[in-house]
N, C-alpha and C positions, 0 to 999 in steps of 0.2 A: 716749478717747471720740471725739476728733476723727478719728482714723484709721478707726474703725468707720463713722462717718457718711460720711467720704470714700469708703470702699470701697462702701457701699451706694449712694451717689449715682453712682459710676462704674459699678457693676453695672447700675443702672436705665438709664443712658445707653447703655451698650453693647447691652443687651437690645433697646432700642427701635430701635437702628441696624441690627440684624441681621434676617434672615428677611423682608426687604421683598418678595422674590419670591413669598412665600406669602400675602400680604395677600388676603383674600377667598376663599381656597381652602376648600372645604367637604369634610368627611369624612362620607360617606354610609354608613349601614348598609343592606345590601341582603339580601333574602330570596328564594331561589328555591324552586320547588316540584316541579321535575322536572329530569332531566338535559338535556333539550332547552333549557329555559330557561337553564340554566347555560352551555351551549355558546353560545347566542345572546348572553348577557351577556358572555362572553369575546370574542366577535366585536366587540361594541361597545367593549370595553376596548382591543382591538388597533387598531381603526379610529381611535380618538381618542388612542391612546397614553396611556391613563389609568394612574394609579399605584395598583396594588392593594396595600393593606396586609395584608389577609387574604382568602383566597378563599372564596367562598360554597360551601356544600354543602347537602345535604338536611337535615343535622343542625345546621349552624351558620350564623350570619349572616356575610356578608362585609363588608369595609370597603374603600371605594374613595375616593381623594382626587381631587377634581375642581376644575379651574381655574374662576374666576368666569365667564369668557366661554362655558364649555361647560356650565354647570349647566342652563340651560333645555333644550337638546337632549338632554342626558343623562337628565334626568327624563322627557322625552317618550318617548325611545326605550325605556327600561327599563319604563316603564308600558305601552307598546304591546305588549310581549311578556309581560306579566303578572307581572313582578318588582315586588315592593313595596319601599319604602324608607322610611327615617327619617333625620333629620339628627342625626348623632352629635356633630359639632362644626361650628358655623357658620363660624368663622374660625380655621383651624388655627394661624395665627401666634400667637394668644394662648397656645396650649398650648406652642409652641416657646419663646416668651418665658418662660413659667413654668418649663419645664425648665432653661433657661439660669440663671434666678435660683436655683433650688433647687440645681443643681450648683455654682454659684459660691459659695453660702453653705456648702455641704458642704466644698468645697475650702478655704475660709477657716478652717474649724474642724477640718480634717483633722489626723491623727496618732493619734487615739484608737483606730483600728482596726489599727494595725500589729502585726506579730508581736512577741513578747516579745524576741526576739534580733535579728531582721533580717527585713525584708520590704517589702511594698508595701501601701498603705492600701486598704481596701475600703469607703470612703465617698465615692469619686469615680471618675469614668471617666477613665482615664489615656490620654494621647496616645501616638502611635506611638513617638516618640523616648524617652519615659519607659519604655515597655515594652521597647524594644530595649536600652536601657541596663540595665534590670533583669535581662534574660536573661544579659547578660555578667557582671553582678555576682554572680548566683547561681552561675554556672559557676566564677567566680574564688574565691568564698568556700567552695564545697562541691565541690571538684574530684573527690572520691571518688564522688560521686553524680551530678553533672550535667556535661554537655558541651554547649556551645552550637555549633550547626551553621549555617554560612552556606549556605543552600540555593539562593540565587539573588537576583536583583534584579527589582523590579517594572518596569512600563512606564516610570515616571518615575525609576527608578534607586534606589529605596529598598531596603534590605536586607530579605530575607525570612528570618528566622532562627527556629529552633526549638531546644528542649532535648531532648537524649537523657538520660533518667534511668534509672540502673541501678546495682545494687550491684557490678557487675564490668565496667562499660564495654561492655556488649553482647557479652561474650566467650562466653557460653553459648549455643550455636547452637540448642539445643532449648527455650530459654526463650521463652514467648509474649510478644508485644508488643501493647500497647494504644496506639492513636493518638487524640489529642484535637485537633481542628482547630476554630478559631473565627474569626469575622469574615471569612468568604468574601463575605458581603454587607455593604457598608460601613456601612449605617445601623443595623445590629443590635447596638448598643453593649452591651446588657446581656449579650451572650454572652461578652465579654472576661473578666469576673470568673470564669467557669468555668475557663478555662485558668490564670489566675493563682492561683485557689484550689487547683487540682490541684498546681501547682508548690509552693505553700506547704506543702501537706500531705505531699507526697512527698519534698521536699528539706528545707525549713526545719524542719518539724515531723515529721521522718522517724521519730523514736522512737515516735510514736503509730501508725505504719503500717508497721512493719517487715516484716510478711508480704507487703505489696504490693510492696515493693522487693525482697525476697528471691525472690519467686516470679514476678515479672513485670517486664519492661522497658517503658519508657514513652517515647513521643514526644509532645511538647506544642508545638503551633504556635498561638500566641496570636492573631496578626494575619495572616491569609492574603491580605488585600487591603489593603496599607498605603496605596496612593495614594487609593483610594476612601474609606478610613476617614479619612484626613487631610482630604480634600475635604469630607466630611460634617461635619467640625468647623469648617472655615474658611469654607465658602461655602454649600453646599446640604445641609441637615440630612438630607433624605430620599434622598440619593444611594445607589444600590444597587450599581452596576456598578464595574468598574475604570475607568481613565482613558485607554484606548486612543483615539487620534485617527487621522485620515486616511481616513475612510470617505467615498467619493464616490459620487454627487453630494451626499450628505447632509453637513451640518456637525455632526451629532450625535456624541456622544462615549460611549465605553464599551461593554464586553462584559459580559454577565451571566456571571460565572465559574461559576455553578451550572447553566449550560446549555452549557458549553464542553468537557465531558468526552466521551470517545469511547464512549458507550453509547447507541445509538439517536440519535446526534447529529443535530440539525436536523429531527427528525420531529414534535416537539410543542413548538416554541419559535418565536421570531420571527426573520425574516430582515431586519427593519427596524432599522437602527442607532439609531433614536430610541426604540425600545421598551425597557422595563426588562428584558425577557426575550430580548434580542438574543443569539443564540448565537455570534456571531463568524463570521469568514470560513471557518473550518474547526475541527475538533476540535483542542484543545490549541494554538490560535493564540496563547494568552496565557501569558506567563512565570509568572504566578501559578498557573495550573492545572497547568503543567508541574512546578512544585515538588511539588505533591501527587502527581502521577503518578510522579515519581521516588522519593518515599518509598514508595509502594505497590509499585513495581517492585523496589526494593532489598530490601525486607523481606517480600515477599508470602508467602513460605513460613512466616513466623513471626508475622504479624499475626493475632491472635485476635479483635480487635475494633477497628473504626474508627468514630469518633464525629465527625460533622460537625454542629456546634452552631449553631443558628439561633434566630430569634425571629420571630413569636410564635404562641402557640396552645395550650400545654400538651399537646404531642404527642410521642410516640416513634414514628417512622416507619421502615419498612423497605421494600425494593424489591419489585417494580420499579415505576417510575412509569408504565409502560404497562399496568398491571393484571396482568401476568404475575407469578408468585410464584417466588422462588428455591427450589431443592430443600430447603434447610434452613429453610423457613418455620416449621414447628412449633417449632423451637428458637429462632428469632428472636422469635416471638410469646411463648414462655414466658419467656425472659430479659427481653424488653422489659416484660412485665407485672410481673416481679419488681422491675425498676428503678422502674417507675411506682408500685407499692405503697409502696416505701420513700420515694420523694419525697412521695407523698400523706400519709404519716405525719408528716412534719416540715414541710410547706409552710404558708404562711399560710392560715388558714381561708377568707378571702374569695376566694382563687384557686381556679379549677375543678380538679377531679381530672384527672390525665393520662389521655389516650386512647392506645391502642397499636394499630397496624395497618399495613396496606399503604398506601403514600403516595397512590397513585392512587385507592384506594377511599375513604379518609376525608379526602383533601385535594383533589388534582387530578392530571390526567395531565401529564407533562412528559417532556423528553428531554435527554440530555447532562448528567444530574445526577451530582454527585460521589459521593453515597452509592451509587448504582447501579453506577457504574464501580468503586468500591471493592469492592462485593460480588462482582463478577465476578473482580476481581484476587485477592482473598483466598479465593475458593472457599467452603469450608465455614465460614469465619470469620463473625463477626457484624458487620454494617454497619448503622448507625442514623443517622438524621437527627433530632436533637432540635429541637423548637420550644419555647423557653422561654415561661413565662407572660407575658401582657400584664397587668402589675400595675395595678389600679385602686384608688385610695384617695380620701380626702376632697379631695385636690388635683386629682382627675380626670385625672391623668397616665395615658395609656393607649397601647396599641399598641406602637410602637417606642420611644416616649419613656420616659426613665428617671427614676424617682424615686430619689434617693440612698438613701433608706431601704431600698430593695429590692436594692441592689448586693451587699451581704454575703450576704443571704438567697439570691440567685440562685446565687452560688458555692457556698454551703453545701449547699443542698438538692439541687442537681444532682450534686455530688460524692457525696452519700449514695447516690444511685441508681447512680452509676458504680461505687462500691465493691462493691455487690451483684453486679454483673456481673463485676467483676474477681476476686472471690473464687470465683465459680462457675467462671470460666476456670481459676483456679489449681488447683481440685479435679479438673478433668477428666483 
């Protein structure tokens, strides 16, 4: 009993010591009524380097995090252009503290979600070192199915590793490959369970998915942005970019890796290093984006599907982010809807149904996007950007914040959708 009380006291103390930089930050829900308003809203976001949690569209409300000193001018400026707003969360630090508390409690009680034989728990969000070690353990314990690949190092020198999963070590040159990439954006913690769940089902529980191993080879990259991911745990929870430094005259840090790919690079992103959508000094300036480029280059003739998993919004998106459509758009739409229907059949009822479509049409225009680059690289293959749900429950955890109760569900339901596409690919 004493140990439990000590743990709870320590947890409360740590929670209140963290996230001081977010005191007084307000999360606004914003509604736009035409595209001109949306463009003007984005100009305001860029001018004040505001943190967009979700982009507004004519169908959906946006969420924007605003520092206390900017709230009056933000409210005045968006009101002047006809954008309406509501206060979603008056002080976001309270939600960050709640997330810390829930995750700490889940970690204390963890082990109940482990695989029967060997695995990793799905009731907590694991740090980079734990995941990196897990990849090596999987490859060591299941050498006939899994090989760990050291793909490169991040800006700060962390390993970027992925698993190659195959029944014959990628020996069959005609065998299609599916790539699953997660955590390109540091703060999107709930995407990590998607990669870990895929590894569990393909390797640890492979007897239940023998056709998926027999007919398809897999590449699973759990943490594409390890430096940013660690920084979001240790310092700034809402950090999005990598940790590149040296931009002059600015002292700002980081490149948005999902604007750093060589497809329309620099045309619909920011050249301001302080912006969350800063595209970097040139395409592929960052070692993290180079890792993904190299995977696509090495296996481009075999990759049948590329999945870049993000949060949040319950969306399955395909290119291109400049509103042009790939030649295989009908197939992308068909398979995307098949995946969405399967997820909707097993999702939690309180979460919205998935929407499928062109990223610029139902979300926003952008450039240098990973999914767009992948679509060009793999030609007639299928490239999607997943936006996982923003789970809301009685604890009012929302947006990027993670309720431990949803971690297992996020991995499970997304995998159910991926399996539908995988079996479609195997039948082609």
